[in-house]
N, C-alpha and C positions, 0 to 999 in steps of 0.2 A: 503492501499499499503505501501509497507517496506520502512522504513527508507534511504536516499537515493536514491531510485529508481527515475528514471525523468520517466515521462509522456509523449508523443509526440503524438501529434492529429494529424490522418493520415491524412484527411481532407486538411489539411495546407503543405503537403508534396508537394516538388516541382521534379515531376515527369522527367521534363524535364532535370534538373539539376542531379538528381541522375540516368537518363539513360545515360546520357553522362558520367557521372564517370563510369560508369559499361563497356560502350563501348570503353574508354581509356583503361580499365583494361584487355581485352578481345585481345585473338591475333589478330593482322591485318586481318588476312584469316580465320578469323572464322565468319560459313554461320549465327553466331548469331546477329551478328553486325547490319546487313542488315535488319535481322527480328525486329530488335529493331529499328531501324531508321524508317523503314516502320506501325509500328504499328498505324493503323488508329484511336483510341479510348483508354479510360483509361483501358477498359474490356480487349480488347485484348492484351492490355503490361502486363497487370496483371496474363490473362491466359498464355502467354510465361516466365513471371517472375516465375511463378509458377512451369510450364516442367523445365527451368533451374534449378530450386533450388533443385530436385531431381538427379541433375547432381553431383556426389562430388566434382568436378574440381571448380564448382562454388557455392558451398551450401554455404560456409562461407560467400563470398564476398556477394552475393545476399542480405542472412541475417543479413549482416552487414549494407548495403546500403539502404535496405527497411523494418528496421526493425521495424519500426511502424504499417507495412503491414503485416507482420509475421506470424501472426494468419489466416488472409485472406487467402493468397498464400497455405500455409498449408489447408487449410480447402477443398481449391479448387483441392485437391488430390482425395478427395473422390467422384468426379463425375465423373474420369478417373481410369478406373481398368489398365490401361498400368504401366510398370515400378514398379512394387509392390516391388520387390524387393529393387530398387533404393530409391523409396520412403521412405520403411520404415528405412534404414539407414541413408538417409538422419535424419528423423526426430527423429532418436537416435542420434544422432549427435546434433542436434539442442536442443532437452530436455537438454540435459546436461550442453549445455552453456545460453540456455532461457528457465530457470525454467517456464516461467511463459504460455509456451504452454502446460504443461502438465495439467494443471485442464479440 
């Protein structure tokens, strides 16, 4: 591990707190706010975050708030062939600021 790098255990992440922070940053009329609030499981929440990560307006915010899960969120894109262009653009941006995704 590079010197100065910090390891965050994704299993210790406080999903409610991070999701609440994300909801605060979304526009009040965003349909995603209710989807995030109504996620019934961590799996459903992670799937929704993965979808939102591909939306350019939310890529940097979600990457920052959910950084320990970033690799997982990107890997979920492999199971869905939609939004290919958006996912590619998001991945290009993310690799630039999060080189740990490249390998």
